[in-house]
C-alpha positions in Angstrom: 2.3 -17.9 -16.3 1.9 -14.8 -18.5 4.3 -12.0 -18.7 2.9 -9.1 -16.7 4.0 -5.5 -16.8 4.7 -4.2 -13.3 5.7 -0.9 -12.0 7.0 0.0 -8.6 10.1 1.0 -6.8 12.8 -0.8 -5.0 16.0 -2.5 -5.9 16.1 -6.1 -4.6 17.0 -8.4 -7.4 17.1 -5.6 -10.0 16.0 -2.2 -11.0 12.4 -1.3 -11.0 11.0 1.8 -12.6 7.6 3.5 -12.6 6.9 3.0 -16.2 3.8 3.0 -18.3 2.9 -0.1 -20.1 3.7 1.6 -23.5 7.2 2.5 -22.2 7.8 -1.1 -21.2 6.5 -2.3 -24.6 8.9 0.0 -26.4 11.9 -1.2 -24.3 10.9 -4.8 -25.1 10.7 -4.0 -28.8 14.1 -2.3 -28.7 15.7 -5.2 -26.9 14.3 -7.7 -29.4 15.6 -5.5 -32.2 19.0 -5.6 -30.5 18.9 -9.3 -30.2 18.0 -9.8 -33.9 20.8 -7.4 -34.8 23.3 -9.3 -32.7 22.2 -12.6 -34.4 22.7 -11.0 -37.9 26.1 -9.7 -36.8 27.1 -13.2 -35.6 26.0 -14.7 -38.8 27.8 -12.1 -40.9 31.0 -12.7 -38.9 30.7 -16.5 -39.3 30.1 -16.2 -43.1 32.7 -13.5 -43.6 35.6 -15.1 -41.9 35.3 -13.3 -38.6 36.8 -14.9 -35.5 35.0 -17.6 -33.6 35.4 -15.4 -30.5 33.4 -12.6 -32.2 30.7 -15.0 -33.3 30.4 -16.2 -29.7 30.3 -12.7 -28.4 27.4 -11.6 -30.7 25.6 -14.9 -30.1 25.7 -14.4 -26.3 24.6 -10.8 -26.6 21.6 -11.8 -28.8 20.4 -14.0 -25.9 21.3 -11.4 -23.3 19.3 -8.6 -25.1 16.2 -10.7 -25.5 16.3 -11.8 -21.9 16.6 -8.1 -20.9 13.4 -7.5 -22.8 11.7 -10.3 -21.1 12.8 -9.1 -17.7 11.3 -5.6 -18.5 7.9 -7.4 -18.6 8.2 -8.3 -15.0 9.8 -5.0 -14.0 13.1 -6.4 -12.9 16.3 -5.6 -14.9 19.6 -6.1 -13.0 22.7 -4.1 -13.8 25.0 -7.1 -14.1 25.2 -10.1 -16.5 25.1 -12.6 -13.6 21.9 -10.9 -12.3 20.3 -11.3 -15.7 21.1 -15.0 -15.7 19.8 -15.4 -12.2 16.6 -13.6 -12.7 15.9 -15.4 -16.0 16.2 -18.7 -14.0 14.1 -17.6 -11.0 11.4 -15.6 -12.8 11.0 -17.9 -15.8 12.8 -21.3 -15.6 11.9 -22.2 -12.1 8.3 -21.1 -12.7 8.2 -23.6 -15.7 7.7 -20.9 -18.3 11.0 -21.8 -20.1 12.9 -25.1 -20.0 16.0 -26.0 -18.0 17.6 -26.6 -21.4 17.1 -22.9 -22.2 18.7 -22.0 -19.0 21.6 -24.3 -19.7 22.0 -22.7 -23.2 22.1 -19.2 -21.8 24.6 -20.2 -19.1 26.8 -22.0 -21.6 26.8 -18.9 -23.8 27.8 -16.7 -20.8 30.7 -19.0 -20.0 31.8 -19.2 -23.7 31.7 -15.4 -23.9 33.8 -15.1 -20.7 36.3 -17.6 -22.0 36.4 -16.1 -25.5 36.7 -12.6 -24.3 38.8 -12.8 -21.2 41.0 -15.9 -21.4 43.7 -16.9 -23.8 44.2 -20.5 -22.7 42.1 -22.0 -25.4 40.6 -20.4 -28.5 37.0 -21.2 -29.2 36.8 -23.8 -32.0 34.8 -22.7 -35.0 32.4 -25.6 -34.7 31.5 -24.6 -31.1 30.9 -21.0 -32.2 28.7 -22.1 -35.0 26.7 -24.4 -32.6 26.3 -21.6 -30.2 25.0 -19.3 -33.0 22.4 -21.9 -33.9 21.4 -22.3 -30.2 21.2 -18.5 -29.9 18.8 -18.3 -32.9 16.5 -20.9 -31.3 16.7 -19.2 -27.9 15.8 -15.8 -29.3 13.0 -17.2 -31.4 11.5 -19.1 -28.4 11.5 -16.0 -26.2 10.1 -13.8 -29.0 7.1 -16.2 -29.2 6.4 -15.9 -25.5 3.6 -15.4 -24.7 2.4 -15.9 -28.2 3.7 -12.5 -29.3 2.3 -10.6 -26.3 5.8 -9.2 -25.4 4.7 -6.3 -27.5 1.1 -6.0 -26.5 
């Protein structure tokens, strides 16, 4: 399955906009830049003694931003984080474009972010934050390569 740029109206499963291909390409480019920036921030936090919670947050957002870019290519961008997870799974994982492992990584990052940001029962161990950062780097890189760099074209 190739990413296709769609335009239309309607809201089921996410926002759609009547957008030109060039506008979608620009949104994708911006989301990929955001993802790369979040990865850099996560790495700087890890190296500079930032908290594990902050590293988790930026690692999750790197994945979130790149998936938003991917969803722009199919004209479906939900307004809630859970919607982004669901559409990634239905539009790309269930279709066999990306692996179930990528879905599991994204879901794990979402749960880590929720636990790190909204609960105080157990701080995130540094080794788990570092592992998530490595996973986020692979996740972003894999999506950037799909479909062979044509996210931009």
